[in-house]
Phi, psi and omega in degrees: 000132183280136175285138183273330180288126185285153169276132186263134184240131174256132181250120178258105183105133180220050175271218183301314182281311183301318180294327178288324175300313180298319181297314181294321178301326181279309186286334180251024187304315182294317179296317180298319179298318180294322182285328182275319186104008177196154176292154171244137185237128174285109189263347180181150180228115181266128182222166175270328183241091187290341185277349180293138179286128180236101186300132176085358180248126178298122183300335180294341180275346187278135179215155173261356182261082181295325181297314179297324180297312183284346179268000188301327178093337178260004180277127180273319183222134173254127176256115184255113178227034179269336178077177180076177183272303176241143009273008186302315182301311182295321180295320180294313180294325177294322177299315178301316182297333181255020167095005182261146167275166187229136168245126184229152173244019192270085183297320183297315180293316181294323178291328182272318188230028182303319182299315181294321179293317177298320180296321178293320178297316180294319180302322183259010177057050180231165181269148168230108181243146186205044177304323184286353182286339183227124170065031170053239186282349186290121174294111185223311181298311182295315175302321181292317186265351178237300184298325181256019183297335180267002184251172175248112180273130182254332183205139172231118183226129183196171173262109187241015176223116185290326180299311182293325179291324176298314182297311182293324178296320178295318179298322181288314188277334184244348183080010180293154173281171183302310185296320178298317179292322177296317179300320178293319178299322179291316180298326181274356179088007179280331181248142176288166176302322171249102187272012188306313184302326180279302190287338176267003172086006181295316180299312180294326180294320177298318179293323178297321179298317180295313181297317181296319180299317180288315185295323188250008178051047185216140178287118178236118181264166179304322180294343180277349187266123174289136184227132177220126182281183186243011185291342181267359178291133185240169174299327178296324177297319179293324177297319178294320179298318180297324178296334178267001185074035184232171165231181183238131178228151169274114188248143165260122186233121177237123183216152178269138178295158183301327180276357176076002187268348183212166177225161173227154176221131185208155176226126179191161173290148180207148169282140180222134183302144179298340179283345181282140181305327181291337182295334184269004180281116189250167174057218184268017181281158176247156173202143180231129183255124184242134178239125180224166184298307188270314183285338181082228184256129180231147174228135179248127190223142175164185178292131187257002181202179180103158184300305184293312179300316181292320178298326177302316179293320178298315181294325176299317177294321180299316177300314181297316182292320178295321176300319178297320179299318181294324183272353181075023182243174171231154179276190181299137175257206180289139174237102182234025186297330185292325175049049181283154176291136174263109186280154178285168182299329181301336181274348184291134180248125178201181176268159182225147173244116183241127178250123183243142169264120187228165173288140181268081179209162183299144175094349182297312182300320179296319179297315181296315180299323179296318179299315178300316181296319181296335180258010175072025179253117183275135181269133177270302180221156176225138176226128182234139176211151178169172177196166177055039174084355179238147182213161174246132181237119180251124181242129173247126185266164161284183183294134180212159178285154178297323179296317179295319180293321178299316178297321179298313182295320178300319179290323179297322181297338182274350179285136179296332184276351178263112182282332180175163176259106185291317179196154173229125182225132175285152179243116185242174171072037180294000000 
């Protein structure tokens, strides 16, 4: 039997995502009520610019006083889509203190202060859901913390930023340079006027921290994630990747060490074989590849950003949280019981593609090979080409630690016959 008294929802933020959340709540009101078991009512909308026209939203609901809204006491669920650290953090904790559960899309805040937010939710016996914080519409958080709760996840690797994937896909498919591809992404609305958060990997690093924490039942903060942007990727790198049967993606990689005692989380560009499922992810789409003991290999794919896709994830959480409110229960909270060590990047073991500019004369290859051997880095393949006294030497290694590779490159730079290190690219997805 459906309850007639509505569950009241406060919306913090009414931009691209927030306005779409409000629209769906209105146009799908009957379906949402049937799925939840009670009507949901938009009880207030907190914004910075109250005079802006917001189609479909009663102006009487609009306020600039977000704090007063979350303190009302009759609010069942607060939906936070304003982003940033403050005032979002204070508003969320205030919502818990005044009896509301929270649905958030705030990846930056969750990556930085997720543990404290979960603790506040638990203290007040309320829910904190955040499916929309990672990979837009793709169901990912809930499968990791619920569907795979009985399994052991060993690796989560994915494309979690649509802007960077669009740029790299354009560079791969058209031969465009980085700036040309970025300009097209900006013109189409995929890239912000200031694309730093995307192209330097900050956005993906926040998502990697969230994914690693859930997958490995360990607290992983943003500061624990190694981050490397993609602004130095060139058309020459793509040409080298094609010669290896690879493409290049900006990947978020979270993995458990072979001995199970530690984990790593990192974001960086990497070559990936064309045979790998992630290699075929085109345009602004996202995809995450999960490897676990029992389930094996799984891939989650779909639109990773935008108003409607992100709102879809928010509404899914809203339905779940409202159901919990009706039953007097709460859903899964933080699971950090494993408390594994988060290892530094130097411990990460992978393959590498190194392109060197060298003198075109006898003995160069032998010198380079000796340096690799002295640092314990085994060479898989070597390709050399050149003329007029200058040459290019491409070395692909077997698996080696990042620390060993760093030492190798430092030693190579000291050789008189090495003019420079043109590029270093990790090779993933074997």
